[in-house]
Every structure is written in structure tokens, then in C-alpha cells.
N, C-alpha and C positions, 0 to 999 in steps of 0.2 A: 069464729076465728079457729084456725087449727091449733091444736095443742101441741106443745113441745114434746117430742118423744122422751119417754122416761129413761131409755137406756141409749147412751151415746158413747161410742168408742172413739178415742182420740189417740193420736200418737205424737210425741214430740221428739225433736232431735236438736242437738246443740249445733250452733253455727260453725264450730270448729271442725265438725265432721265433714260438713259439706265443702268447706274451703279446702280442706286436705285432699279431697278427692279430685278437685278441679286442678290443684296446683301440680299433683303428680301426672296428671294427663297432658300437661303442657311442658314436658321435658324436651329440650332441643335434641334433635338427632344429629350428633356430630359426624356420624357416617355419611350423612348427605352432604355436608360441607366438603368432605374429602372426596366425594364422587365427582365425575366429570360434569354432570349437570350442575351441581352446587358450585364448582370452581368456575364454570362458565357464567353462571348467574352473578357471582361475586364479581368477576371481570367486567360483566355488563353494568353492574352497579357503580363500579369505580369509574369506568369510561363515560357512562351516562352522566355521573356527577361532574366529571371534568368538563364535558361538553357544555352543560347548562351553566356551570360556574364561570367558564371562560367568556361565554356570550353574555351572561347577565352582568358582567363587570364592565361591558361597553354599552354606549347608548344604542341598544338594539331596537328600541321602540321607534326610531326614526326610519327604519327600513323594514318593509314588509317580509323580505326574505328571512331576516333574523327572527322576526316573529314566528314564522313557521318553524325554524330550527329550534327555538325555544320551546314551542308547543310540543314538538316530536320529542325532544330530549327530556323535558320534564314529565310528560304524560307516560312515555315508555319507562322512565326511571321509576316512577311511582307504581305502575303495574308490575314492573320486575320486583319491587320491594314486597308488594302483596304476595305474589307468587312464591318468592323466596321465603317468606314467613310461613305461608301455608305448607310448603315442603319441609322447612326446617323443624316446625312443631308437629309434623305429620297430621295436619288438619285435613289434608286431602283424602286421608283414610276414612274420616268421619263423613265426608261428603262423597260417598262411594257411588252415588247416582250420576255424578258428573264424569264424563270421559276425559280424564286428565291428560292422557297422552295426545288426544285429539286437540284439546284446549291448548296445550303447550305448542303443538305443531302449528296451529292457526295463529297464535300469538307470535311465535318466532318468524313465520313467513311474513306477516303483516309488519312486524317490527323491522325486518330486513328491507322490505319495500320502502317503509317510511324513512328509515336511516339513509337509504340510498337517495331518496328525494331530498332530504335535508342536507346530505353531503353535497349534492349537485347545487342546491341553492346557496349553501354557505360558501362553496368554493367559487361559484360564479360571482358572488357579490363581494368578495374580499377586495379585489382590485378596484371595483367600482365605488366602494364606500369608504375607503380609507387610504392614506398615503403609506407607501412602503417605508418600513423602518420605524413607524410609529407604534406606540403600545396597542392601540385598538387593531392595527393590522396583525400584529404579532399574535394577539389573543384570538382573532377570528381565523387566522390561518391555522393556529394550533387546534382550534376547536373543529375546523373542517377536516383535519388529518385525524383527530380523535374519532370522528365519525366513521372512518374506514373500517371495514369488518376485520382486518387483521393488523397485528402490530408489526413495526419494522424489526427485523432481526439482524443484529450486528455480529459480524464474525471477528475473530481475534485480530485479523490484519486490517480491519477498517479503522479509519481515523475518527475519533469522537467528534471533532468539529464539523465532519461532513454531515452529521445528523441535523445541524441547524439549517442546512439547505432544504431538507425535507419539510421542516416546519415554516420555511419562508422568513427566517429571522434575520437574514442578512440583506440589506437593501442593495439592489442592483444585481442580485444573484439570479439563478434560474427561477423560472415560474413555478408555482406550487405543484402543478400537475406534471410538468416536465422533470421536476426534481426527484420524483419517485423513480423514474427511469435511471437518472444519473446515480442515485444512491444505490440501486440495485447493481449497477455496473461496478461502483467502488466496492461493495460487498463481495461480489463475485471475483474482482481482482484481488482483494485481500485474502479471500479463502484460498485462491490458487496460489498465492505467495506463501501462505501459512502451511500449505500441504507440501511445498517444496523444502521446507525447513527440515533439517536432519533430526 
């Protein structure tokens, strides 16, 4: 048997010292939240949550198109949360070997393509899977509009009740995709009228 060495040097540290170093390294970077990337990620988180919450509240499991919409919405929402946390706590700086601008570009391009396919699937299935004016119709129509890459902008001269047409909330009104064009006309007419005011 080998004998135990007579001189052994050991070092001890208290657990409080190790915990303090890791806590200070995980401070949130509030400048990221104020940046355009952080604001857009927050917007994507809110709209993603809105989409899958609206679809999840309907019997989506009966229709394959809504299964695809749920997969896209939940998957991209979770990936966005992970990326947001990485950037918020500056963990991407510790993983310097990963080309983060390239990762974000690939993620955003693939998310755009997936959101467009989910928008088409959701919009095409709204009229086929539910009756106009019912709660599932309204939720599915609102979810498909939330999948659009840009938000509607209302001018001072537009009427607030006109926004319901965009969401397909009035039975017997314009179709969901046609309503975007009509709302754009209402907004442009309202802004022209507002510009004529003294």
C-alpha cells in the first residue's frame, strides 16, 4: 500500500463567499430592456403570449391547423424567453464562442417564416372551424391578427369601433383579411380629416 503523504496543503472557503460572487454576476442589464432589441423582444413575448393564450382557450386539438399554430406560438415564445434572459443577464458575454448576431438573425428569419405559416393556417381555418360571432371565432380571429408582424396604428380621426372589424368581432361584417384594407382606408381618411383641422 502506498503511504499517505505527510504534508498535505488544503484550502477552505466559506459558502457565503462563493454565493456572493455568483449573485453579483447575474445583475440584470436594464439598458438592454431600453434598447430596441430588448423592446422588440418584450413585444414579441407579449404578442406570443397573446396568440397561444387565445388559441389555448378554444378546442384547438380538434383541428390540425390550430395544433400547428400552438406549436409555433409556444415554441417561439419559449425560445424568445431564453434569448431574452440570456441578453438581460448578459450571459451571452460568457458564451463568447457563440456568434450571437448570427444566432439572432437565424432565429428571427426562421421565426418570421414560421409566424407567416401560422398566420396563414390560422386565418384560413377561422371561417371553416367556427361560426361567426361566437366566442371561439372571435378568439381565433384575434389570434390570427396577433400573428401579423405589425400592429395596427390608429390616427386621431379614426373611430374606435372600427377596430372591431379588423378583429372580425362583428358578425356579418367584412372578412378578416379584407378588413385590414378597409381599416387602412378609415385610418387614412381620419388622418386627412385631422390634418384639415385648424
